[in-house]
N, C-alpha and C positions, 0 to 999 in steps of 0.2 A: 527523451529516451535515447535518441541516437548519440547525443553528446555524452551520455552516461554508459554507453555500450550495453543498453538493455533492449532486447528485441521484443517483437510482438509475442513470440512464443514464450519468452521469459515472463511477460505480463500475464498471459493466459495461464501458464503453469502456476504462477504465484496465486492468482485468483482461484483457480480450480482446486488446487491442493492445499492452499493456505488457510489461515483463520483470521477472523477479525480480532485485532488487538486493541483498537480504540474506536469508539463510535462518537459521531458528532451529529446527534439528532436535530439540533437547532441550526445547523448550517444552512445557508441560503445560497442559491434558490432551492436546493434539495438537500435532504439529509445525506450525510456522507460517512465514510468509515475508512480506517487504515487497516489494510490486510497485509499480513506478513506471510510470505511463502518462500518456496525454494524452486529454482529452475536449474537443473543439472547440479553443479556444485556452488551455485550463486544464490545467496539470500537476497530477496527482493521485497521491497515494500511498495504497495500500490494504494493510492488514495482514490476511492471511487465515490460517485454520487448516484443516487437512485431517484429517477423520475417515475413515480408510481403511475401517473396519468398516461404517460407514453410507454410504460413498461420498458424503460431504457436505462442502461447503466452507462455512466460517463466516466472515463478515465481522466482524473484530474492531473495526477503526476505519478511517476514511478522512479524509485531511487534505490541505491544500495545503502543499507543502514551503516552509519559510521560509529566508531567508538567514542567520538566526542558527544554524541547524543543518546546512544543506546548501550546498554550493558553488553557483555561479551556474547550473551545468547542472541543478540540482535532483535530482541522482542521487548524487553523491559527498558523503558525510557529512564535515562539518568536524571537525577534531581538537578535542577538548575542551581547554579552557585550564586 
């Protein structure tokens, strides 16, 4: 996060106000999802994992979506060539 200039507040805001755009229910060791949100004027993606037994959410990674992988809206993934 620090290398990508993404703060804890950015991650919190993205999760709090964002929406799940991809789900990975078969991910191991816990189901996970990709959340797209905004913090200030910055679009942020956060991959989280949910441990139901511990009632804990783990932050896997956070990044700024790029136009190589996502359409202009920052939400729709581009087709792989």
